[in-house]
N, C-alpha and C positions, 0 to 999 in steps of 0.2 A: 900350309896349303892343303886343300882337301881333294879327295878323289871323286871321279864321276860316280863311282859306286856309292860313296857316302851321300852325294847329292841325290841320287835316285832313291836311296833308302829313306831320305828325309821327306820324300813325296808319298810315303806310305802313311795315310791318314787313318787314325783309329776313331771310328764312330763312338761318341759318348752321349748321344742324345739326338733329337731331331735337329738337323742342320747344325750340329756341333761336333767338332773333331778335335783330337789331340794329335799333335805332330812332333816327331823327334827333331832334334837339332843336329846340325853338322858341328863337330868340335872344331873350334878355331883357335889360333894362337893368341888372339886378343880377347877371348871370352864373351864376345857378343854375337848375336845372330847376324849372318850375312843378309843384306837386304834382298838380294836376288833369290835367296832361299825362301824368304817370307813371301815375296811376290808370287813365286811359283806355287807355294803351298796354298795360299788363299785363292789363286786361280783354279787350282785343282778342286778345292772345296766348293767353289761356286758352280763348277761344272758337274758335280756329282748329281745324278738323277736328272740331268738336263740334256739328254741325248739329242743330237742334231743341232745343238746350239754352239755358238763360238763366242769367244771374247772379242769384242770389236775395239773397245777403248778401256783404258785403265788410268785412274788418277789416284795418286797416293802421296802421303806425307809420312815420313818416318820421324815421328815427333820425339821419340826417345829410344835409346838402345834397349834391346831385350837380351837377357842373359842366356847364353848358350848352355847353361848348366841344367835348366829345367825344360820340359817339353812345353810347346806352345799350345794354348787353347784357342781354337778358331771357331767363330760362329758366323753363320750366313743368315742374313735377314732378307727373305724373299718378299719384300714389301709390295712389289708389283709383279704382274705376270711376266714382264719382259726385262726386269732389272733385278740385280742383287746388290746388297750392300754388305760389305765384309768388315768384320772386326776381329782383331787378334790382340 
């Protein structure tokens, strides 16, 4: 089980380029990234620099597990003015 402090720490995204971020992971007993953590991190990444905007919908598929041992690399593709596509 993880703490709320660990979850909030995982939302601290490190900029590593234009619309690219590195995110720490919450350590879990099962060694994989918690899906709720990933969803929160990519939502935060999409909203960086988008003051006054809000997330209205989100669709995702967790196609394969991510290891909690390495930080996640998140990129945001702002392909249109009003939408963002996320990859992690």
